[in-house]
C-alpha positions in Angstrom: 2.7 -13.1 3.0 -0.5 -13.7 1.1 -3.0 -11.1 -0.1 -6.5 -11.7 -1.2 -8.7 -9.2 -3.1 -12.4 -9.4 -2.2 -13.5 -13.1 -2.1 -10.6 -14.2 -4.4 -8.0 -16.7 -3.6 -4.9 -15.5 -1.7 -1.8 -14.8 -3.8 1.7 -14.7 -2.4 3.4 -11.3 -2.5 6.7 -10.2 -1.1 5.7 -8.2 1.9 7.7 -6.9 4.9 6.7 -6.6 8.5 7.2 -3.1 9.7 6.3 -2.3 13.3 2.6 -3.3 13.7 1.8 -3.2 10.0 2.9 -4.9 6.8 4.5 -3.1 3.9 3.2 -4.4 0.5 4.2 -3.5 -3.0 1.8 -0.7 -4.0 1.4 -1.4 -7.7 1.2 -5.2 -7.4 -1.5 -5.1 -4.7 -3.6 -2.0 -5.3 -3.9 -2.3 -9.1 -5.7 -5.6 -8.4 -8.3 -3.5 -6.5 -8.8 -1.4 -9.5 -6.6 1.5 -8.4 -4.7 3.6 -10.8 -1.0 3.6 -9.7 1.2 6.2 -11.4 4.9 6.3 -10.7 6.2 9.8 -11.1 9.9 9.1 -10.5 12.2 9.7 -7.6 10.0 7.5 -5.4 6.9 9.6 -6.0 3.8 7.5 -6.6 0.1 8.5 -6.9 -2.6 5.9 -6.0 -6.2 6.7 -7.0 -9.2 4.6 -6.2 -12.9 5.7 -6.1 -12.0 9.4 -6.5 -9.5 9.4 -3.7 -5.9 10.0 -4.4 -2.9 9.4 -2.1 0.5 10.7 -3.0 3.4 8.6 -1.7 7.0 9.6 -1.5 9.6 7.0 -0.8 13.3 7.6 -0.4 15.1 4.5 0.9 14.8 4.5 4.7 13.4 8.1 4.8 9.8 8.3 3.6 6.6 10.0 4.1 3.1 10.4 2.6 1.3 13.6 1.9 -1.9 15.1 0.4 -4.6 12.9 1.8 -2.7 10.7 4.2 -2.7 12.5 7.6 -0.5 11.3 10.4 1.2 8.7 8.3 4.3 8.8 10.6 7.7 7.5 9.6 6.4 4.4 7.8 4.4 6.0 5.1 6.3 4.4 2.2 9.6 2.7 1.5 11.6 1.8 -1.5 12.4 -1.9 -1.3 14.0 -3.7 -4.2 13.2 -0.7 -6.5 9.5 -0.9 -5.7 7.4 1.4 -3.6 6.0 -0.4 -0.6 3.4 1.1 1.8 1.8 0.0 5.0 -1.3 -1.9 3.8 -3.6 -0.7 6.7 -2.8 3.0 6.3 -3.0 3.1 2.5 -6.2 1.0 2.4 -7.8 3.3 5.0 -6.9 6.4 3.1 -8.5 4.9 -0.1 -11.6 3.6 1.7 -10.6 -0.1 1.4 -11.5 -2.6 4.1 -8.6 -4.7 5.5 -9.0 -8.0 7.3 -6.0 -9.8 8.7 -6.3 -13.5 9.2 -3.0 -15.2 10.3 -0.8 -15.1 7.2 -3.5 -13.7 4.8 -4.5 -10.1 4.4 -7.9 -9.7 2.6 -8.6 -6.3 0.9 -12.2 -5.5 -0.1 -13.0 -2.3 -2.0 
């Protein structure tokens, strides 16, 4: 999967299809948007962008989001290869980021 930030060139990231969305590595993708990503241990990660903070909790196949991410459902976050991954559409929406999906490229615009 390729992810592009703003009008930048797409870069390949290891992403996973999950239902109707794509799980992306949170730190790798959202820090490029200027977000502060703080890993607090035990799968807990805070993502802050533009004054909005989303708290993620990921525990293997059992995961959820809280505090600012309503109705996240069962796919809020996952630990994959020791990295926190989150559905790009839901996390971007919670942080006020525009998502545009074009075939194999996801473009994120702050």
